[in-house]
N, C-alpha and C positions, 0 to 999 in steps of 0.2 A: 513904494510908498515908506518912508521912515516912521517905525512904529516904537520904536526906542524910549524907552521913559514913560510912555502912555501906559496907565493901567490897563490890563487885559479888559476889564467889566467895561471900558469906555469903548472898546472896538468891537462895534456890532458885525458879527460874522465875515470880519477881515479874513481874507484868506481862506475860507473855508471850502472845503470841497462840496459840490454839489451831490446828493441833496443833505441838508442839514437838519439838525432837530433841534427844536426851541430849548429842550431842557438841557442838551449838553453841549452847547455853543455859548461863545462870549455874548454877553446881552449888555444893554445900557444898565448903567447905575440905579438901581432903585426899581428895577424891573424883574420880579422873580420868575423863575421858569413857569412855563405853561401850566404845568401839572399842579403846582402850588397857587395858581391862579383859577383853579376849578376847571382848565380845559383838558379835555381828554387828548391824549398824545399816543404816539406808539414810537418805541426806538427803530430807528432807519439802520438796516445792514446792507442796503444796495436797493437801488430805483425799483428794481423788479425782482428780488430776492423773495420769493414765497416759501420758502424751507419750512416745514413744519405745520403747513396749512393744507385743510382739505378744501376743495373747489367744486360746488356743485354747478353741474353744466346742463341745461335743458336744451334740448334740440342737438343733442350730441350727435344723432346718426346723420345729420345733414352736414354738407359740406363745411359751412361757417362753423357748426358746431364742434365736426371732427378737428377742424384747425385749431379751436380754441382749445380743445382738450389737449392736443399736441403741445401748443405754446405755454399754456400753464405747467403742465409737467416738465416742460422744459426750463422753467425757472424754478422748479422744486417743488411744486405743489401735487399733491395726491388728488386724484380727480373722481367724483362720483357722476357717472355718464348715464343721462336719462332722455328717454325719447319714446314717444307713442307706439314706437314699433322697435322689435330688435334688430332689423335689417340695419346695419351701419354701427350699431353699438359694439359690435366684437372689433371693428376696425378702429374705432375710438379707444377701446381699452387698450388694444395692441401698440397703438402709438404713443400711449400713456407709458407702458410697460417698458417700451424701447429706451427711455429715459429713466427707468430704474425705479420708478415711481408706482406706488399702488393704484389699481384701477378697480373702481366697483360699478356695476353696470345695472341699473335699475330700470325696466319698462314700466312708464307712467303716463296716465293720459293729464295733462296740468288743468284740464277743464272739470276734471273730479275730486272734489274735495278729499274724499277718502283716501285717492290715488296719492294725492300730494301727501298728506298725513304719513302714509307708509312710506313715501320717498324721504320724508323727512328723519323718520326713525331709522331708516336703512343708513343716510347719510350722517347722521350723528354718530351711529354705532361704529361706522368707518373711521372717523377720526373728528378732528378739531375743525368745525367747519367756518372758515373765516372770509369766504368768498362765493357769493352766489352770483352767478351768470344766466341770464334768462336770453338764450338765444333761439328759441322755438320761433315759429312763425309760420303762416301761410297767406298768400297773395291773393288777391282779386282783381281783375279787370274789368269786372261789371259795369256798365254805365249805369248812372242813376236811374233813367227811364226804365231801364230793364230789370233792376235789382229786386228781389223780392225780400221779405222780411227775413225769412231763412239765410238769404244770402248775407244780410246785414249782421244778423246774430252770429253766423259762425265765425266771421272776421273776428267780431267783438270777444267772443266766447274765448278763442284760442289766442288770439295775439293780445288783448287786454286783460280780461278777466284771468287767464291762464298765467299771467305775470304777475297779476295781484295775490294770487292765491300761494303761489311758489313763494315769493316773497313775503308775505305772511306767516307763511309756515316756519320761516326761520329768522324774522324781524326780532322774537324775543331774545332767541339763543345769541344774535349777533351783538344785542344791546347788554344783555347778562355778560358776554365775553368782554365789552367794552372797546372794541376795535373789529371792523369788519367792512368788507367793500362787497357792495351791488353794482351789477354793470347790468343794464337792459337793453337788448336790442330794439333799436325802434326804426326810423326810416327817414331818409331825404323826404320822402311823400309826407310825411306828419309835418315837416318844415315848412314845405313850400306848396302843399295842397295838391299834390299828387303830379307824377311825370308822365306814366303810361298806366298807373294803379287807378282802382275803382275807388268812389268815396266811401265806402265801407272800411277797404284797407287803410286809407287815408285817416279816417277817423279812429281807427283801433290804435295808429301808431302815433298820432297827436295825443291820443290819451295815454299812452305809455310815457311819453316825454312829461305830461304834467303831473302823472303819478309819482314818476322819478322826484321829481322836485319836492313833492309834498313828504316823501320818505327821507329826503336829505335834509329839509327842514326841522322835520322832527325827531329824527334819529341823530343828528349831529349832537347834541348835549351828550348822547350814550356813546359816542364814538362810532356810531353808522354811518357811513358814507354812501352816497347812490349818485350815480350816473348814468347816462346814456349813451349809446353809439348811433349816430343815423348814418346807416351806410346808403351809398348810390346803388346803382345797379350792379352787381355783383355775377362773375361767371358763375353758374353751378348747372347739375345736371336739370334743374327746373327750368333755368333761363335758356339753355343752350339750344333749343329749338323754337323759342318763343318770338313771333316778330316784335320788331321795335327794338331790340336789345343789340346794339352796336357799338364799337367803339368810338363812335363821332358822339355820342351822347354826352360826353365829359370834355371839359377845356384839356385835360392830360391825355386826351385822346385813347383811351382804352377804357375797357371794363375794370371792375375791381376784382381781386382774386381773393378767395375766403381767408388767405393770410393777411390781406390788409386789414381786415376786420378785426382778426384775431388778436393782432399785435396791438391794437388800439385798445380792446378788452383787457390783455395783460397788464397794458399800462395804467388803465384806471383800477387794477386789480391791486396794483403792488405799492410799495411805499413812497416811491417818487410822486405818486398823487396826494400826496396828504393833505395838501390845501387845496384841493378840488372836490367840490361836491355840489349836486345840484344842475349839474352841466350837461347840456346835450352836445357832444362832441361829432362834428361832420366829419366824416370820413367818406366822401364820394367823388374824390377827383377833380373837385370845383363844381360841380353842378349846380350847386347851391347858390353860387354867384352871378348865374346866368349865363 
């Protein structure tokens, strides 16, 4: 395309390398940069360059949590890794440090508001928290006819209330910072009504998806992005010996790997997703299409 003689202001992102930033690229005449239109923006140095950012990862002792810590550190983030148990946190920290990044481990029960408050204090002492990834969760396969009230409450408390408490703890920090990414792990079960999981798990994860959309809508004016990842069945020590988990469950003919979910979380944590918020990203090998 020959653009000779055309004022640059008339060329809208012509020839720009992806990703672009609205305030630093050509735009139509009369259209001021996003920042001057009252929109919160952030400079883009690369789609997943997380240098200078501290990420908080819950459920960090689990398979997906460890993979997430690893992937975020690979892209330059320091990581605060937390879980209800110390088991596995040392490995998560080692993965972070292998990339030359700082790792902080915090044992915390996400269903305990006091423990979450202490997590927030440790994390903000560790660095400039710009990413919060809630990767914790527990699974139930209990049928409705056999489910007790305690069964129901346990899933809701950990998967949904725990997510809310963690996001709530960091929400004002991210708003004050005027740019931050929240990524919550939901589930394909919350999208389609369950695959082989129980109704308590389904309800808890569907609640996560709805909660994320509320945070996205209300946090957007202050630069807070919120998205969810909806994994399908993922290979892990938790599912390895569970009946019903096999490769034939998905159109791609394999179970997910923890790294499949971690890479989606990294994408939604980075600057390459700066026009994505309030989204539930299916990462499930096509299982949601039937």
